[in-house]
N, C-alpha and C positions, 0 to 999 in steps of 0.2 A: 369726750364724755365716757366712751366705752373703756378707754384706758384707765380712767379714774375708778370706774366701777370694778374692773378686774383687780386693781391694786387693793381696793377696799375689801373685796371678797376674799382675797388671799390673806389680808390682815385679819379679818374675822376668823378665818379657819386656823390661822397660826395661833390665835389667842384662845380659841374655844376648844375645850378638851372634853366636853360632854358628849353624850350620845343621842340627845333629843334633837328634834328638828329645829331648823333655823328659819326665822321669820324676818324678812327685810323687804325693801322695795323690790319691785319686779326685776329691775336690772340685776341686782345682786342675786336674787333667788334663781334667775335664769343661768347664772354663771356657776352656781354651786355644783350641779351635776357634771359640768365640764371639768371642774377642778378636782373633784373627789367623788368617791362612791358613797362614803359616809362622812359626816352626817347628811341627811336629806334636807331639802328645802320644803317648806309647807306647800308651796305652789310654784314649782319651777316653770311650768308651761300651762297656762289655763286651758288651752285646747286639749292637751293630753289629759289634764285633770278631769275635764268634762267627759272624756271618753274612757276613763279608767273605771273598771267595775268597783263600786263602793256604794255604801248606803247614801241615801239622799241627805241625811243629817250630817254625815261626815263631809260630803261635798259642800254643803252650806257652811259648815264650820271653817273649812279651808278658804272659801270665798269671803267669809266674814273677816277672818284674820288678814287676808290679802287687802281688803278695804282699809283696815286699820293701818297696815304697813304702808299703804299708798296714800294715807292721809285723806281718804275720800270722806266727804261730809254727807250726812252726819256720821260722826265716829260711832262705832258700835258701843253699846252700854258695857259697863264694867263686868257685870255678871256674865254676859254673853262671851266676853273676852276670856274671863276666868274658865268658863266651861270648855270653850273651844281649845284654849291653850292646854288644859289638862287632858282632854280627849285626844289631842294630836301630839301630846308629849313635846311641847315647844320648850326647848332648853335654852335658846338664845333668841333674843329679839333686838334688832338694831334699827334705829331710826335716826334721821338727820337731826343733828343737835339743834338746828334753828327752828324746828317744829314744836313750839312750846305747848300748844293745846294737845297735840298727839302725845308728847312726852308726859304731860300731866295725866292724861287718860290711862296710860300704861302704869304710871305710878299709883293711881287710884285703885287699880285692880288688886293691889297687894300681893300679886302673884310673882312679880319680878323685882329684882334689886339691881341697882347700877353695878356693872361688872367692869367695863373698860370703855374708853373712848379712842376712836381711831378715824383718821381721814374725814372729819366732819360728822361722824356718826357717834351716837351714844348707844352702847350695847348693854342690855339687861340680861342677867342670868336668872334662871328659875330659883325661887327661894327654897 
């Protein structure tokens, strides 16, 4: 499974040419800082995230987007996703293609547009 994740992370980075942060499942986000210095992952390591000096609202936004990326129920509301994605400058959001409700929630925000598909993931870029 780790091999699939690293190949997927490399594929995301090869196709993403923006400078905003990347939001994906935890396996992918944990690999981003190993593969590159920029762009950053929204939440590469939750333990580090909790210990990094930042405002409480910024921490909560990162965790909210992580719940979305991990398909944790209930999914965050559209407005909360829009606000957090804007505040954290999310430029790329990748979710597993098979997660229909999660994909629908992302599309409902109006913040992202389909950008590319790779290795079983559908990636959305910032509008």
